[in-house]
N, C-alpha and C positions, 0 to 999 in steps of 0.2 A: 504494500500500500504506500501511497504517497500523500503527504500533506503539502498543500501549497498555501502561501500567505500572499495576498495581494494588498497593495497600499496605494492610495491616490491622494495627493495633496489637494486641498481645496483652496479656492481664491480667498475665502474668508471662513472663519470658524462657524460651525453649526452646532445647535443644541442637540441633545439626545432625542427630543421629540421631532425635530426636523429630520435628523438622520433616520429615525424609525419610519417616517413617512416615505422618504426616498427608498429605503430598503424594501418596504412593503410593495412599492411600485415595481421593483425588479425581481422580487422573490419568485413569482410564478414562472419566470424564465428558467429557473433552475430545478423545478420539479421534474422528476423522471428523466433527468439529464443522464445520458449514457455514461456509466462509470463513476458518477458522483454518489458518494455514500452520505455525506453530510456537509452542510455549509453553515458557518456562523458569520453573520455580519458583525463588524467591529468598528469601533471609533478609536482613533489614535490621537495622541498629542492634544488632548482637551478640545477635540472637535476640529483641529486644523487638517486632519487627514482621516480618511475612512478606508475600509477595505473588507476583506473576507478571509476566513480560515476554512479551507476546504479539505475534506478527506476523500481521496480518489482510490479506485481499485488499482490504477497504474498511472505512471507518468504520461504514457501515451494518451490516456483518457483526458488528463488535464491539458496537455498540449493541444489536443484536438479542439478544445474550447477557447484557449487563449490565442486566437487567430488575429490577424490584422483587423478584421471587421469587429471583433470583440474589443480590441484596443481602441479602435476609432469610436465605438460606442462609449467607452470610458472617457475618452478625450472630450466628446460632446457633452456627456452627462456631468462630468466632474471638472473639466477644464485642465486636466493634467495627464501626463504620461503615467501609465500604471507600472508599479514595481511588482515583480513576481519572484518569490523565493520558493524553492522546492526542498522538501525534507523527506528523507526515507523514514518510513513509519513501520517498524517491524512488529511492534506490540501495542495494543490498545486495551486499556481497562475501561469497560463500559458498565457503569453502575446502574443504568436503566435496565439493560438486558441482563445484568448480573453475570457478565462474561469477561473473560480475557481472550482477546482475538489476536491471532498471529498469522 
């Protein structure tokens, strides 16, 4: 499994309520996305940046989403170039499912 972290700087800081409204507007785009296990929307730097933490079945699944058209969507929506970090994720503790996944 792969975890990816995306981060986008904003032209001006936003509140948690504003971020939630924006996140809810894009969340349906990620439902049933091939290879995506989970996505968490996040706020960085006291609202100066936003992004997501994704858990993917594979890096190939993640890279299939982070295309040039996805990056253009981010540029238009948030006004900045997205940063993407990939992390190998060999073990997950899931307290909701009460499982250790490897």
